[in-house]
N, C-alpha and C positions, 0 to 999 in steps of 0.2 A: 107067476112072478109079474109084478107090475112093470110095464115098459116106460122108460123115461120119456118125458115130453121134450121134443126137439123143435124149437121155434126157428123160423127163417131169421137170418142175421138182421134184417131191417126191423123185424118185430122185437128182437132181443134189445136193440138200441132204444126203440120207442118205449118198450116196457120199463127199461131202466130209468129213462127220463121221467116217466110218470111216477114211478116209485119214489124217486128222489124229490120231485116237486111235492108229492103227497107227504113225505116225511118232514120236509121243511115247513109245510103248512101246519102239520100236526104239532110242530114245535113252536108255532106262533109267529112264523115269518110269512111275508108276502112273497110268493114265488110264482114265476111265470115262465112257461116254456117258450123259447124263441121260435121264429120261423126257421124252416129247414136250411135257408141259405145264409144263416148267420155263422160266419166262420169262427170256429173254436169256442163258441158260447152256446150252450144248450138251454141254460136256465139263468134268469136274472132273479136275484133274491134281495129283499130289503127288510129292514126292521119295521115294526108296526107303524112308527111315525113317518117312515119314508125318508129319514134323515141320512141313512147310510145304506149303500147297496154293494153287492158283490156279484161276480159272474162265476158260472160253474160249467165245466166241461164234464159230461157224463160218459163213461166208458163201461159198457156192460158185456158180460159173458154169461154163459149158462153152464151149470154142472161142472164148474171149474175146480178141480181138486187142489190146484197149486196156488190159487189166488194171484194170478198173473194176467196181464193185459197187454195187447199189442198197441203201440202208438207209432207215430211217424217222426221223422227227424224234425219236423216243424215244431213239435212240442218242446224241443230243446231251447227254442228262442221265444216261445209264447208264454210269458209269465209276468205277473205283477202281484203286488201286495193284496189286491182285491180279487184275484182270480184263483179258483180252487178246482181240483179234480175230485169227482166222486166216482170211485170204481165200484161197480155193482156186480156181485156174483149171484146170479139168479139160481134158485133151486126149483124144485117141483112146485106147481101151483098149490097154494095153500100154505106154503112154507115161506116165512119171511126171508128175503134175500139178505146177504151180508153186504154192508156198506163200508167202504174204506175211503176216508176223507183226507186229502193231502193238499197242502199249499202248492201252487203251481211251480214256485221256485224249487221246492224239494223234488218235485217230479223231474224238472229240467236237469237238476244236478244228478239225480239217480240215473236217469236214462243215458245221459252223456257219459258218465263215469263207467257204467256197466257196458255200454257199447264199445268204449275204448278198450276195456279189459277183454271183451269178446274178440275184438280185432287182433289183440296181441296174443291170443291163444291159438294153438295149432288146431285145425279142424280135422275132419275125417281124412284118412289116408295121409296124414302128416302135412297137409297143405294149409297155407295161410287162409284165413277167412277173407272173403271179398266184401268190401264195404257195400252197404245198401241202406235205403232210407228207413227200414224197419227198426223199431226200438222196443224193448221189453221192460215193463214196469212190473215189479212183483213185491209182495209184502209177506214173505214167508214167516216172519215172526209176529204177524198181526199187530204191528206197531200202530197202524192207522185204522184198525177195525173200530167202527162206531166212534171215531174221533170227531164228532160234530162240533166239539169245542173250538176247533180252528175257525169255522165259519161263525159260530155264535160269538166268540170273543171279538172277531173283526167287526161284526154288526152292532156291537154295543156303543 
């Protein structure tokens, strides 16, 4: 039986960024990975003419059966019309990853709402959940799977 590849978390992130940049380039856009110290922006992408650009935050995971990603509370307030998230679910080498493309405003609304719901639910042992900065984004219905149109429509 073949053993699953397990990358270090830094490599998971870098791999996801390069996959997204490559996919955007393959679709005819100019994409550039930012320096590591660029807060909240991993890729800048523009149309061929350079007349319109967008920013992208990439969040990657590997062998994720639930299509869910961990974010922080900062993501609730970091949104704009030209900012998108691309959530990447890496599979084994040689198998194309799954891409979930989501406008940042929709990510903000989802994680804010789901966190409030989680806080209102009773946890283990009947105790109330304690607030923390971690947030969970998930796309269980694959609503955003391969939804490159969000970025493509913006860049027109």
